[in-house]
C-alpha positions in Angstrom: -34.1 -70.3 -152.1 -37.3 -70.6 -150.2 -39.5 -73.4 -151.5 -42.8 -74.6 -150.1 -43.3 -78.3 -150.6 -46.1 -78.7 -148.1 -48.9 -76.9 -150.0 -51.5 -78.9 -151.9 -52.8 -78.2 -155.4 -55.7 -76.2 -154.0 -53.4 -73.7 -152.3 -53.8 -75.0 -148.7 -50.8 -74.9 -146.5 -49.5 -77.7 -144.4 -51.5 -76.6 -141.3 -54.9 -75.3 -142.6 -58.1 -74.9 -140.7 -59.9 -78.2 -141.2 -62.8 -77.9 -143.6 -66.2 -79.2 -142.5 -67.7 -81.8 -144.8 -71.3 -82.9 -144.9 -70.9 -85.7 -147.4 -69.8 -89.1 -146.3 -67.3 -90.9 -148.6 -67.9 -94.5 -149.4 -67.1 -97.3 -147.1 -63.8 -99.1 -147.6 -63.7 -101.4 -150.5 -62.7 -104.3 -148.3 -65.9 -104.0 -146.2 -68.3 -107.0 -146.5 -70.7 -106.7 -149.4 -73.8 -105.6 -147.5 -76.2 -102.8 -148.1 -75.1 -99.4 -146.8 -76.4 -98.8 -143.3 -76.4 -95.9 -140.9 -75.4 -98.1 -137.9 -71.9 -98.7 -139.1 -72.3 -102.5 -139.4 -70.3 -102.7 -142.6 -67.4 -100.9 -141.0 -67.5 -102.9 -137.8 -67.5 -106.1 -139.9 -64.5 -105.0 -141.7 -62.7 -103.9 -138.5 -63.5 -107.2 -136.7 -62.5 -109.5 -139.6 -59.6 -111.8 -138.5 -56.2 -110.9 -139.9 -53.9 -113.8 -138.7 -50.1 -113.5 -139.0 -48.9 -114.9 -142.3 -45.9 -115.3 -144.5 -44.6 -112.2 -146.4 -46.9 -111.1 -149.2 -50.0 -113.0 -148.1 -53.2 -110.9 -148.1 -54.1 -111.1 -144.4 -57.7 -109.8 -144.5 -59.8 -112.9 -143.8 -56.9 -115.2 -144.5 -57.3 -118.9 -143.7 -53.8 -120.4 -143.1 -52.9 -123.5 -145.0 -50.4 -126.2 -144.0 -46.8 -125.6 -145.1 -46.7 -128.9 -146.9 -49.3 -130.2 -149.3 -51.2 -133.3 -147.9 -51.0 -136.4 -150.1 -54.3 -136.9 -151.9 -55.3 -140.1 -153.6 -56.3 -139.7 -157.2 -60.1 -139.8 -157.8 -59.9 -142.8 -160.1 -57.8 -144.8 -157.7 -60.0 -143.8 -154.7 -63.3 -144.7 -156.3 -62.0 -148.0 -157.8 -60.5 -149.0 -154.5 -63.8 -148.2 -152.7 -65.8 -150.3 -155.2 -63.4 -153.2 -155.1 -63.5 -153.2 -151.3 -67.3 -153.3 -151.4 -67.3 -156.2 -153.8 -64.8 -158.1 -151.6 -67.0 -157.5 -148.5 -70.1 -158.6 -150.4 -68.2 -161.7 -151.6 -67.0 -162.6 -148.1 -70.5 -162.2 -146.7 -72.0 -164.3 -149.4 -69.5 -167.1 -148.8 -70.2 -167.0 -145.1 -74.0 -167.1 -145.6 -73.8 -170.1 -148.0 -71.5 -172.1 -145.8 -68.5 -172.2 -148.2 -66.2 -171.0 -145.5 -67.4 -173.4 -142.8 -69.1 -172.5 -139.5 -66.1 -171.2 -137.6 -67.5 -167.7 -137.7 -70.4 -168.8 -135.5 -68.0 -170.3 -132.8 -68.0 -167.1 -130.7 -71.8 -167.1 -130.7 -71.8 -170.7 -129.4 -69.2 -170.1 -126.8 -70.5 -166.9 -125.4 -74.3 -167.3 -125.5 -75.7 -169.7 -122.8 -77.5 -172.9 -124.0 -80.6 -171.8 -122.2 -80.8 -168.8 -124.5 -80.1 -170.6 -127.7 -82.5 -173.5 -127.0 -85.3 -171.6 -125.4 -88.9 -172.3 -126.3 -89.3 -169.0 -128.0 -88.5 -169.3 -131.7 -88.8 -165.6 -132.2 -86.3 -164.9 -129.5 -83.8 -167.4 -130.9 -84.2 -165.8 -134.4 -83.7 -162.3 -133.1 -80.6 -163.4 -131.1 -79.1 -165.2 -134.1 -79.9 -162.5 -136.6 -78.4 -159.9 -134.2 -75.1 -161.9 -134.2 -75.2 -162.0 -138.0 -75.7 -158.2 -138.1 -72.7 -157.8 -135.8 -70.5 -159.9 -138.2 -71.8 -157.9 -141.2 -70.9 -154.7 -139.4 -67.4 -156.0 -138.7 -66.9 -156.9 -142.3 -68.3 -153.5 -143.5 -66.0 -151.6 -141.1 -63.0 -153.6 -142.2 -63.6 -153.2 -146.0 -64.7 -149.6 -145.5 -61.4 -148.8 -143.8 -59.4 -150.6 -146.5 -61.4 -148.9 -149.3 -61.2 -145.4 -147.7 -65.0 -145.0 -147.7 -64.6 -142.1 -145.2 -62.6 -140.1 -147.7 -65.0 -140.9 -150.4 -67.8 -139.5 -148.2 -65.9 -136.3 -147.4 -64.8 -135.6 -150.9 -67.9 -136.5 -153.0 -71.0 -136.9 -150.8 -70.7 -134.1 -148.2 -70.3 -131.3 -150.8 -73.6 -132.5 -152.5 -75.7 -132.8 -149.4 -74.3 -130.1 -147.2 -74.2 -126.5 -148.5 -71.4 -124.4 -146.9 -72.8 -121.6 -144.8 -71.2 -118.2 -145.1 -68.6 -117.6 -142.5 -69.4 -115.0 -139.9 -66.8 -113.7 -137.6 -67.8 -114.1 -134.0 -68.6 -110.9 -132.2 -65.6 -110.3 -129.9 -65.8 -109.5 -126.3 -65.5 -105.9 -125.1 -61.9 -106.6 -124.0 -61.0 -107.9 -127.5 -63.2 -105.6 -129.7 -61.0 -103.2 -131.7 -64.0 -100.9 -132.0 -63.8 -100.3 -128.2 -60.3 -98.6 -128.4 -59.1 -100.4 -125.3 -55.6 -98.9 -125.7 -57.1 -95.5 -125.0 -59.1 -96.8 -122.1 -56.0 -98.4 -120.6 -54.2 -95.0 -120.8 -57.1 -93.2 -119.0 -58.7 -91.6 -122.1 -62.1 -93.1 -121.5 -64.1 -90.1 -122.9 -62.1 -90.2 -126.2 -62.6 -94.0 -126.5 -66.3 -93.7 -125.9 -66.6 -91.0 -128.6 -64.7 -93.0 -131.1 -66.8 -96.1 -130.3 -70.0 -94.2 -130.9 -68.6 -92.8 -134.2 -67.8 -96.3 -135.4 -71.2 -97.8 -134.4 -73.1 -94.9 -136.0 -71.4 -95.2 -139.4 -69.4 -92.0 -139.2 -66.0 -93.7 -139.2 -64.2 -95.4 -142.1 -60.9 -97.2 -142.6 -58.9 -94.0 -143.2 -60.2 -92.4 -140.1 -59.3 -95.4 -138.0 -55.8 -95.6 -139.4 -55.3 -91.8 -139.0 -56.4 -91.8 -135.4 -54.4 -94.9 -134.6 -51.3 -93.1 -136.1 -52.0 -90.0 -133.9 -52.3 -92.3 -130.9 -48.8 -93.7 -131.7 -47.5 -90.1 -131.6 -49.0 -89.8 -128.1 -47.3 -92.9 -126.9 -44.0 -91.9 -128.4 -44.2 -88.5 -126.7 -44.6 -86.3 -129.8 -48.0 -85.2 -128.8 -49.7 -84.7 -125.5 -52.6 -86.8 -124.3 -54.7 -83.8 -123.5 -54.3 -82.4 -127.0 -55.2 -85.7 -128.5 -58.3 -86.2 -126.3 -59.5 -82.7 -126.9 -59.3 -83.1 -130.7 -61.2 -86.4 -130.5 -63.9 -85.0 -128.3 -64.3 -82.0 -130.6 -64.2 -83.7 -134.0 -64.9 -87.4 -133.4 -63.9 -89.5 -136.4 -62.7 -86.4 -138.2 -60.0 -85.6 -135.6 -56.3 -85.2 -136.5 -57.1 -84.6 -140.2 -54.6 -84.6 -143.0 -53.4 -81.0 -143.9 -55.5 -81.2 -147.0 -58.7 -81.8 -145.0 -59.5 -84.9 -147.0 -60.7 -88.1 -145.4 -60.5 -90.4 -148.4 -59.5 -90.6 -152.0 -62.0 -89.5 -154.8 -62.1 -93.1 -156.0 -60.4 -96.5 -155.4 -59.6 -99.1 -158.0 -57.7 -101.6 -155.8 -58.6 -103.4 -152.6 -57.0 -101.9 -149.5 -56.7 -102.9 -145.9 -55.4 -100.0 -143.9 -55.5 -102.1 -140.7 -52.5 -104.1 -142.0 -51.4 -101.5 -144.5 -51.7 -103.8 -147.5 -53.0 -103.4 -151.0 -54.1 -106.4 -152.9 -52.3 -106.9 -156.3 -53.7 -110.3 -157.3 -53.9 -113.9 -156.4 -51.1 -116.4 -156.0 -51.6 -119.1 -158.7 -52.5 -122.6 -157.7 -49.4 -123.9 -159.3 -47.0 -126.7 -158.3 -44.1 -124.3 -158.6 -45.6 -122.2 -155.7 -45.2 -123.3 -152.1 -48.4 -124.9 -150.9 -49.0 -122.3 -148.2 -49.2 -119.6 -150.8 -51.4 -121.3 -153.4 -54.7 -119.6 -153.9 -54.0 -116.8 -151.4 -54.2 -113.1 -152.1 -51.0 -111.1 -152.7 -50.8 -108.1 -150.5 -47.9 -105.5 -150.4 -47.3 -102.9 -147.7 -44.6 -100.6 -146.4 -42.9 -103.5 -144.7 -42.1 -104.9 -148.2 -41.8 -101.6 -150.2 -39.2 -100.5 -147.6 -36.8 -102.9 -149.4 -37.7 -101.3 -152.8 -39.5 -103.0 -155.7 -38.3 -103.5 -159.3 -40.8 -104.6 -161.9 -39.6 -105.6 -165.4 -42.0 -106.3 -168.3 -42.6 -105.2 -171.9 -45.1 -102.6 -172.9 -48.7 -103.9 -172.3 -47.7 -106.4 -169.6 -49.6 -104.4 -167.0 -46.8 -102.6 -165.1 -48.8 -99.3 -164.8 -52.3 -100.6 -164.4 -51.8 -103.6 -162.2 -48.7 -102.6 -160.2 -48.0 -98.8 -160.2 -51.5 -97.5 -159.9 -52.6 -99.7 -157.0 -49.3 -99.0 -155.1 -49.6 -95.3 -155.7 -53.3 -95.4 -154.5 -52.3 -97.3 -151.4 -49.5 -94.9 -150.5 -51.9 -91.9 -150.9 -54.2 -93.6 -148.4 -51.3 -94.0 -146.1 -50.5 -90.4 -146.5 -54.0 -89.4 -145.6 -53.6 -91.5 -142.5 -50.4 -89.7 -141.6 -48.3 -92.7 -142.2 -46.4 -92.0 -145.4 -45.1 -89.5 -147.9 -45.3 -90.4 -151.5 -43.9 -89.0 -154.8 -45.2 -90.5 -158.0 -43.3 -89.8 -161.2 -44.4 -90.7 -164.7 -45.3 -89.4 -168.1 -48.2 -87.0 -168.5 -51.4 -89.0 -169.0 -49.9 -92.3 -167.8 -52.9 -93.1 -165.6 -51.3 -92.6 -162.2 -54.5 -91.4 -160.6 -56.6 -88.3 -160.7 -55.2 -84.9 -159.7 -57.6 -84.7 -156.8 -55.9 -87.7 -155.2 -52.7 -85.7 -154.7 -51.8 -82.6 -152.7 -49.2 -81.4 -155.2 -49.3 -81.9 -159.0 -46.2 -80.7 -160.9 -46.8 -80.7 -164.6 -43.5 -79.9 -166.2 -44.0 -78.2 -169.5 -47.6 -77.4 -168.9 -48.2 -73.7 -168.6 -51.3 -74.3 -166.4 -49.3 -76.2 -163.8 -49.7 -74.6 -160.3 -46.4 -76.0 -159.1 -42.8 -75.8 -160.2 -40.0 -78.2 -159.5 -37.1 -77.0 -157.4 -34.0 -77.7 -159.5 -31.7 -77.6 -156.4 -33.8 -79.7 -154.0 -34.5 -76.9 -151.5 -31.0 -76.9 -150.1 -28.9 -73.8 -149.4 -25.6 -75.7 -149.5 -23.9 -75.2 -152.8 -21.9 -78.4 -152.5 -25.0 -80.5 -151.8 -26.9 -78.8 -154.7 -23.9 -79.4 -157.0 -23.8 -83.1 -156.2 -27.5 -83.6 -156.8 -27.5 -81.6 -160.0 -24.4 -83.4 -161.3 -26.1 -86.7 -160.8 -29.1 -85.6 -162.8 -27.1 -84.0 -165.6 -24.4 -86.6 -166.3 -25.0 -89.5 -163.9 -25.7 -91.8 -166.8 -22.3 -91.0 -168.2 -20.4 -92.0 -165.1 -18.5 -95.3 -165.0 -20.0 -98.0 -162.8 -17.4 -97.5 -160.1 -16.7 -94.9 -157.4 -15.9 -91.5 -158.9 -15.9 -90.9 -162.6 -17.4 -88.0 -164.4 -20.0 -87.3 -161.6 -17.3 -86.3 -159.2 -15.6 -83.9 -161.6 -19.0 -82.5 -162.7 -19.8 -81.9 -159.0 -16.6 -79.9 -158.6 -17.4 -77.8 -161.7 -20.9 -77.0 -160.6 -19.8 -76.2 -157.0 -17.2 -73.7 -158.4 -20.1 -71.8 -160.0 -23.0 -72.3 -157.6 -21.2 -71.1 -154.5 -20.0 -67.8 -155.9 -23.4 -67.1 -157.6 -25.4 -67.7 -154.4 -23.1 -65.5 -152.4 -23.5 -62.6 -154.9 -27.2 -62.9 -155.7 -28.6 -64.7 -152.6 -30.0 -67.5 -154.8 -29.0 -70.2 -157.1 -28.8 -69.5 -160.9 -31.8 -70.1 -163.2 -31.4 -72.5 -166.1 -30.4 -69.8 -168.6 -27.9 -68.3 -166.2 -26.4 -71.7 -165.3 -26.0 -72.4 -169.0 -24.2 -69.2 -169.6 -21.8 -69.8 -166.7 -21.0 -73.3 -167.9 -20.4 -72.0 -171.4 -18.0 -69.4 -170.0 -19.9 -66.4 -171.4 -17.7 -63.3 -170.7 -20.5 -61.0 -169.5 -21.9 -63.2 -166.7 -18.5 -64.4 -165.6 -17.2 -60.8 -165.4 -20.3 -59.7 -163.4 -19.8 -62.6 -161.0 -16.2 -61.7 -160.5 -17.0 -58.1 -159.8 -19.6 -59.1 -157.3 -17.1 -61.3 -155.4 -14.4 -58.6 -155.5 -16.8 -56.0 -154.1 -17.8 -58.3 -151.2 -14.1 -59.4 -150.8 -14.9 -63.1 -151.0 -11.3 -64.3 -151.5 -12.0 -68.1 -151.2 -14.8 -67.9 -153.7 -12.6 -65.9 -156.1 -10.1 -68.7 -156.0 -12.9 -71.1 -156.9 -13.9 -68.9 -159.8 -10.3 -68.6 -160.9 -9.9 -72.4 -160.9 -13.0 -72.7 -163.0 -11.7 -70.2 -165.6 -8.4 -72.0 -165.9 -10.2 -75.3 -166.6 -12.3 -73.8 -169.4 -11.1 -74.9 -172.8 -8.9 -77.8 -171.5 -9.4 -81.1 -173.3 -10.7 -82.8 -170.1 -13.1 -80.1 -169.0 -16.6 -81.3 -168.5 -18.1 -77.9 -168.5 -19.2 -78.2 -172.1 -20.9 -81.5 -171.5 -22.8 -80.0 -168.5 -23.8 -77.0 -170.7 -25.1 -79.3 -173.4 -27.2 -81.2 -170.8 -28.5 -77.9 -169.2 -29.5 -76.8 -172.7 -32.1 -79.6 -172.7 -33.9 -77.7 -170.0 -33.3 -74.3 -171.6 -36.2 -74.7 -174.0 -39.3 -72.6 -174.7 -41.5 -75.4 -173.3 -39.8 -75.0 -169.9 -39.5 -71.2 -169.9 -41.8 -70.8 -166.9 -40.2 -73.6 -164.9 -37.2 -74.1 -162.6 -37.5 -70.5 -161.5 -35.2 -69.4 -158.7 -36.4 -65.8 -158.3 -39.3 -66.6 -156.0 -42.0 -65.8 -158.6 -43.3 -69.5 -158.8 -44.2 -72.1 -156.2 -41.5 -74.7 -156.5 -41.9 -78.1 -154.8 -39.0 -79.5 -152.9 -38.4 -83.0 -151.8 -37.4 -81.6 -148.4 -41.2 -81.8 -147.7 -40.9 -85.5 -147.1 -41.0 -84.8 -143.4 -44.8 -84.3 -143.9 -47.4 -86.8 -145.2 -47.5 -85.2 -148.6 -48.9 -86.7 -151.8 -47.1 -85.6 -154.9 -47.4 -86.4 -158.6 -44.8 -85.2 -161.1 -45.8 -85.4 -164.8 -42.8 -85.5 -167.1 -42.9 -84.3 -170.7 -42.3 -87.2 -173.1 -43.2 -86.0 -176.6 -40.1 -84.3 -178.0 -38.4 -84.1 -174.7 -37.5 -87.7 -173.8 -33.9 -86.8 -172.9 -35.1 -84.0 -170.6 -37.6 -86.3 -169.0 -35.0 -88.9 -168.1 -32.7 -86.2 -166.8 -35.5 -84.8 -164.6 -36.3 -88.3 -163.3 -32.7 -88.8 -162.3 -32.9 -85.4 -160.6 -36.0 -86.5 -158.6 -34.4 -89.8 -157.6 -31.2 -88.1 -156.5 -33.1 -85.5 -154.5 -35.2 -88.2 -152.9 -32.2 -90.3 -151.8 -30.5 -87.2 -150.4 -33.6 -85.9 -148.6 -34.7 -89.1 -146.8 -31.2 -89.6 -145.4 -31.5 -86.3 -143.4 -35.1 -86.5 -142.3 -35.8 -85.8 -138.6 -38.9 -88.0 -138.3 -38.2 -91.4 -139.9 -41.3 -92.9 -138.5 -43.0 -91.6 -141.6 -42.5 -94.0 -144.5 -41.3 -92.3 -147.7 -41.7 -93.9 -151.1 -40.8 -92.8 -154.6 -42.7 -94.4 -157.4 -41.2 -94.0 -160.9 -43.2 -95.4 -163.9 -40.5 -96.2 -166.5 -37.1 -95.9 -165.0 -35.3 -96.1 -168.4 -32.1 -94.1 -168.3 -32.2 -93.2 -164.6 -30.3 -96.2 -163.1 -26.7 -94.9 -162.4 -24.0 -96.1 -160.1 -24.9 -93.4 -157.5 -28.6 -94.2 -157.9 -27.9 -97.9 -157.0 -25.9 -96.8 -154.0 -28.7 -94.5 -152.9 -31.3 -97.3 -153.2 -29.1 -99.5 -151.0 -29.2 -96.9 -148.2 -33.0 -96.3 -148.3 -34.0 -99.2 -146.0 -32.2 -97.8 -143.0 -34.1 -94.5 -143.5 -37.6 -96.1 -143.6 -37.9 -95.4 -147.3 -38.1 -97.2 -150.6 -38.5 -96.8 -154.3 -40.7 -98.6 -156.9 -39.1 -98.8 -160.4 -40.5 -100.2 -163.6 -38.5 -101.1 -166.7 -39.5 -102.5 -170.1 -36.3 -104.5 -170.2 -33.1 -104.8 -168.3 -31.3 -103.8 -171.4 -32.3 -100.2 -170.4 -29.8 -100.6 -167.6 -26.0 -100.6 -168.2 -24.8 -104.2 -168.1 -22.4 -103.7 -165.1 -25.3 -102.2 -163.1 -27.9 -105.0 -163.6 -26.6 -107.3 -160.9 -26.2 -104.5 -158.3 -29.7 -103.1 -159.1 -31.3 -106.5 -158.6 -29.3 -107.0 -155.5 -30.3 -103.5 -154.1 -34.0 -104.2 -154.5 -35.6 -106.7 -152.0 -38.7 -107.2 -154.1 -38.3 -108.3 -157.8 -41.1 -108.8 -160.3 -40.8 -110.4 -163.8 -44.0 -109.9 -165.8 -45.1 -112.0 -168.7 -43.4 -111.4 -172.1 -39.9 -111.2 -170.6 -37.0 -111.9 -173.0 -34.8 -114.9 -172.3 -31.8 -112.5 -171.7 -33.7 -110.7 -169.0 -35.0 -114.0 -167.6 -31.4 -115.2 -167.2 -30.6 -112.2 -164.9 -33.6 -113.0 -162.8 -32.8 -116.7 -162.7 -29.3 -115.9 -161.4 -30.5 -113.6 -158.6 -33.2 -116.1 -157.5 -30.7 -118.9 -157.3 -31.3 -122.7 -157.1 -33.1 -125.0 -154.7 -33.0 -128.7 -153.8 -35.9 -130.7 -155.2 -36.9 -134.4 -155.2 -36.6 -135.8 -158.8 -38.3 -139.0 -159.7 -37.0 -141.0 -162.6 -39.4 -143.6 -164.0 -38.1 -146.5 -166.1 -40.4 -149.1 -167.9 -38.7 -152.5 -168.5 -40.4 -155.0 -170.8 -41.2 -158.4 -169.1 -40.1 -161.5 -170.9 -42.3 -164.6 -170.3 -40.4 -167.9 -170.0 -43.3 -170.3 -169.8 -45.8 -171.1 -172.5 -48.7 -170.1 -170.2 -46.9 -166.8 -169.4 -46.4 -166.1 -173.1 -50.1 -166.7 -173.8 -51.1 -164.4 -170.9 -48.8 -161.7 -172.2 -50.1 -162.1 -175.7 -53.7 -161.7 -174.5 -52.7 -158.6 -172.3 -51.0 -157.0 -175.3 -54.1 -157.5 -177.5 -56.3 -155.9 -174.8 -54.1 -153.0 -173.9 -52.2 -152.5 -177.1 -48.9 -152.4 -175.2 -46.3 -155.0 -174.3 -46.3 -155.9 -170.5 -43.8 -153.8 -168.7 -42.5 -153.4 -165.1 -42.0 -149.9 -163.8 -39.0 -148.9 -161.7 -39.0 -145.5 -159.9 -35.8 -143.8 -158.7 -36.0 -140.9 -156.3 -33.0 -138.5 -155.8 -32.2 -135.0 -154.6 -31.1 -132.6 -157.4 -30.4 -128.9 -157.4 -32.4 -126.9 -159.9 -33.1 -123.2 -160.7 -36.2 -121.9 -159.0 -37.3 -120.3 -162.3 -35.2 -120.8 -165.4 -34.7 -118.2 -168.1 -36.8 -120.3 -170.5 -39.7 -120.6 -168.0 -39.7 -116.9 -167.3 -39.7 -116.1 -171.0 -42.3 -118.7 -172.2 -44.0 -120.1 -169.1 -45.6 -117.1 -167.5 -49.2 -116.6 -168.8 -50.5 -113.2 -169.9 -51.6 -111.1 -166.9 -49.3 -113.0 -164.6 -45.9 -112.2 -163.0 -43.2 -114.0 -161.0 -42.5 -112.1 -157.8 -40.0 -112.6 -154.9 -40.3 -110.6 -151.7 -38.2 -109.5 -148.8 -39.3 -107.6 -145.7 -37.4 -104.9 -143.9 -36.8 -107.5 -141.1 -35.1 -109.9 -143.5 -38.0 -112.4 -144.0 -38.1 -113.9 -147.5 -40.7 -115.2 -149.9 -39.5 -117.4 -152.8 -40.5 -116.5 -156.4 -44.2 -116.8 -156.7 -46.4 -117.1 -159.8 -49.1 -114.4 -159.3 -52.2 -113.7 -161.3 -52.4 -109.9 -161.3 -56.0 -109.9 -162.6 -57.4 -111.8 -159.6 
């Protein structure tokens, strides 16, 4: 079957003639908040903003690194009282010296060092100045000493400086020509000076934006890797400027953006790491940014309805991946219920609305393959993958064999795979279709395929035959609502996941009302086709990601194994669940182990929290045990003093003993995950494709 998965929803092919556009899309949302200018100053400010290397998940745009360990800070009450007491002590010492209560020893250095002719000169004013100068020196020594003991410097920095000195807005220094990213020095080093000059002018004149920069940088990577010629690249840049190397759709930006994106680092900001003691100090208060280097290990988000899975996680990630696709960096497939808020249709190249008669695109039931065995394996996973036992083999293997025994002969006779009604009849063993299929094989003398068909007919009616189960599952798709879909005769425009070799943006809307079982089956089909397609891609430099909003009923043993293999193919999946109870119990641990990024949103049940607590493990912490012991006075004066102290404070005099020890404790307990995560927050652990880890972080998804 011929399927075209590279056409967009407006009917343009994968290699259209670029359309000229006179309007200028808005500047990137991460650009400084300055009035729009024609000189490109906002874009240049965004481009030149520092992005230092940081730990996994830290939003790098304008990030200010923090120490790994929290510096010890004296409490405000203790600091101010200590400063006041030090001042009073200094004043007392000075007063005692001035009134002679401490003797005259402090004047001895003055008498030893100053000549007698100076001290007993005829000028009284000179003697007075000399003596007062020495007193001022002594006062300064006392003030410096008590100031150091009372930490006056820290008091000045913490309380006085913020009042008298207003912080000036930070302005990134203008880099030199050799360090300026707007000069495209990599192109100049390769000899493409004309192209670099053209791009520099485009950036300074305000004609370039973040998607253009990322797209041209991606094309330059293709030149360096040898996929494209330097002359072709230079010619395109000189002809089109910032609009060179356009996406096949001709678009240079999305219709609208809701999240903050930084295409220079590839991150999208999901929120802010809470300033909480349970978070590492280096993460507190920093932005949370996710990119392909994290999504390449796959992400699982679990939270009840209304916790923000779609609005604060799925929508921003889908938006970011669509921007990456426009830049030629990624291919994205977003699957969810119709009307789930996964972005406007104009933000995608292909929109498949299953069950909607107005849908321009259809879904290829067989994944665009011409191999009957491969088509049978993928289709069996979709139909009965949820019935398979959580170990190798099971019903899926037998179902694959049954489907292959029918798909192979049918394709040989008709040159295509069967439609849904035809497949249902074959699985039911209808005499007419089976006889016609046998006659076609006999006429073409396909002996091996006749043996396959004979084996299938012998199995029909046996107690262990799975043909009836497969027929019942196919019947879910053989409904009037899906009459115009899953066509194999070439009359529709089916989308195939074989198109993941191209930077395509796809949204698949699943029917939910009245067709929940069919929707789960179609979601399993898309996941199975995705894992099979990314494994055989020729160009793995293109990041491929499948985003499924509500993965209820699609997690199967084969799906978990497929997710485990995605990292090596530069691909990943994003899955959301309302609860882990939607996953079979034997598969919960393997699913959490197969995903490198795990998110627990607020409102989690203690049972789900227990699974997260186990996968996040334990850590060594420093525990402080404080014990108050009552002091018993033995002397009459001590008893009187304790009685007065108890009257004033209302408590008996005690002595405090502190014991410090190392203990092993869960990073996040099930109770904390269930009851300690505020609304709008989530606990998220991260793993990059290189193996770098970030511990579970409490994140405010609204910041």
